[in-house]
C-alpha positions in Angstrom: 16.3 -4.2 -21.9 17.3 -7.6 -21.2 14.7 -10.6 -19.6 14.5 -11.9 -16.6 15.6 -15.6 -17.4 18.9 -13.9 -19.0 19.7 -12.1 -16.3 19.3 -15.1 -14.1 22.3 -17.0 -16.4 24.6 -14.0 -16.8 28.2 -14.9 -15.7 28.7 -12.9 -12.3 31.4 -10.5 -13.9 28.9 -10.0 -16.9 25.8 -8.8 -14.1 28.3 -6.6 -13.1 29.2 -5.4 -16.0 25.1 -5.1 -16.5 23.8 -3.7 -13.6 27.1 -2.8 -11.5 25.9 0.8 -12.1 22.7 0.6 -10.4 24.1 1.4 -6.9 25.5 4.9 -7.6 29.3 3.8 -8.3 29.0 1.3 -6.3 29.3 -1.7 -7.8 29.3 -4.1 -4.7 25.7 -4.0 -4.8 25.4 -5.8 -7.6 28.7 -8.5 -7.4 26.5 -9.0 -3.8 23.3 -9.1 -5.2 24.4 -10.4 -8.1 25.5 -13.8 -5.5 21.3 -14.5 -4.5 19.9 -15.3 -8.5 18.2 -16.8 -9.8 15.7 -14.2 -8.8 11.9 -15.8 -9.2 10.7 -12.2 -10.5 12.1 -8.6 -11.2 10.3 -8.3 -7.8 13.2 -10.6 -5.9 15.2 -8.9 -8.2 15.1 -5.2 -6.6 14.7 -6.6 -3.1 18.4 -8.6 -3.9 19.8 -5.0 -4.0 18.0 -3.6 -1.3 19.4 -7.2 0.6 22.3 -6.5 -0.1 22.7 -3.0 0.8 20.8 -3.6 4.1 22.9 -6.7 5.4 26.7 -4.7 5.0 28.8 -2.8 7.0 27.7 0.8 8.1 31.3 2.4 6.3 29.7 0.7 3.2 26.4 2.1 3.2 28.0 5.5 4.3 29.9 5.3 1.1 27.5 3.9 -1.1 25.3 7.1 0.1 27.7 10.0 -0.1 28.6 8.1 -4.2 25.0 9.7 -5.0 25.3 13.4 -6.2 23.7 16.4 -4.7 20.3 17.1 -6.6 20.4 19.7 -9.2 24.4 20.7 -7.4 27.6 21.1 -8.4 28.5 17.7 -10.2 24.7 18.3 -11.9 26.7 21.5 -13.8 30.0 19.9 -14.1 28.7 17.2 -16.1 30.7 14.7 -13.8 26.9 12.6 -12.7 26.1 8.8 -13.7 24.4 8.5 -16.8 21.2 7.3 -14.7 21.6 10.3 -12.5 21.5 12.8 -15.3 18.7 11.3 -17.0 16.8 11.2 -13.9 17.6 14.9 -12.6 16.6 15.8 -16.2 13.1 14.2 -15.8 12.8 15.5 -12.4 13.2 19.1 -15.0 16.5 19.5 -12.3 18.6 20.8 -15.9 16.4 23.6 -16.2 16.8 25.6 -12.7 16.6 29.1 -13.0 19.2 30.8 -11.4 16.6 31.1 -8.0 15.7 27.6 -7.8 19.9 26.6 -8.3 20.1 29.1 -5.3 17.6 27.5 -3.0 18.9 23.8 -4.1 22.4 24.9 -3.6 21.7 26.4 -0.2 20.0 23.3 1.0 22.2 20.8 -0.5 24.2 22.4 2.0 22.4 22.6 4.5 22.0 18.6 4.3 25.1 18.0 3.8 26.7 20.1 6.9 23.7 18.2 9.4 24.0 15.0 8.2 27.3 14.4 6.3 25.9 12.5 3.7 24.2 13.5 0.4 20.2 14.5 0.1 18.7 11.8 -1.6 15.7 11.6 -3.4 14.2 8.5 -6.3 13.4 11.6 -8.4 11.8 9.5 -11.2 8.5 11.2 -11.1 8.7 14.3 -9.2 8.9 17.6 -10.3 11.6 20.0 -8.7 8.6 21.5 -6.4 8.2 18.1 -5.2 12.1 17.2 -4.8 11.7 21.0 -2.5 8.8 20.6 -0.2 11.1 16.5 0.3 14.1 18.5 1.2 12.4 21.4 2.8 10.5 18.6 5.8 13.6 16.1 5.6 16.3 18.9 7.1 15.4 18.9 10.4 14.8 15.6 11.1 17.4 13.0 13.4 20.0 12.0 12.1 19.2 8.6 12.4 15.7 8.3 10.5 18.0 10.4 7.9 20.1 7.9 7.0 16.9 5.4 6.8 15.1 8.0 4.4 18.3 7.5 2.0 18.8 3.9 2.7 14.8 3.6 1.6 15.5 5.8 -0.9 17.9 4.1 -2.8 16.2 1.1 -3.0 13.6 3.3 -4.9 16.0 4.1 -6.8 17.1 0.3 -7.4 13.5 -0.8 -8.4 13.6 2.7 -10.9 16.5 1.6 -12.9 15.9 -2.2 -12.8 12.6 -2.1 -14.1 14.1 0.3 -16.8 16.2 -2.4 -18.2 14.5 -6.0 -17.3 11.7 -7.1 -18.9 9.8 -9.6 -16.1 9.2 -13.1 -17.6 
């Protein structure tokens, strides 16, 4: 853990080293958020990460969305996810799926990607595999523009969880 006051005085390179993985394989988000310092609160830091994404060109937003792994997908089984994603998915029980549950996730992941061109994103911290499947089922029928907004909103929730796990409020 690091205090907010220490976050605010980190050189930008160290800030990006420390928080570059808050946005899945997209350190540009931390670089843009870090330029908005000093943060008045941990909440302001979360909002700076969200603002960095919201003000980015659509192609960068799409790259960020596509950097996220499928939930309980092949990357999880292959062990090629970011450490935070591994912990978050394990916390939701996605590392202990039965073969039938894994098949259902795989089907939904494939259908979702085919429909939208990017992975289903849900901030899974505190969720169960059953709630995740419900959300998947509810959202797979959405319009593409709605689902892209949902993805960005869920990414902002992921920022919140990851920053709260790393930064103590002053």
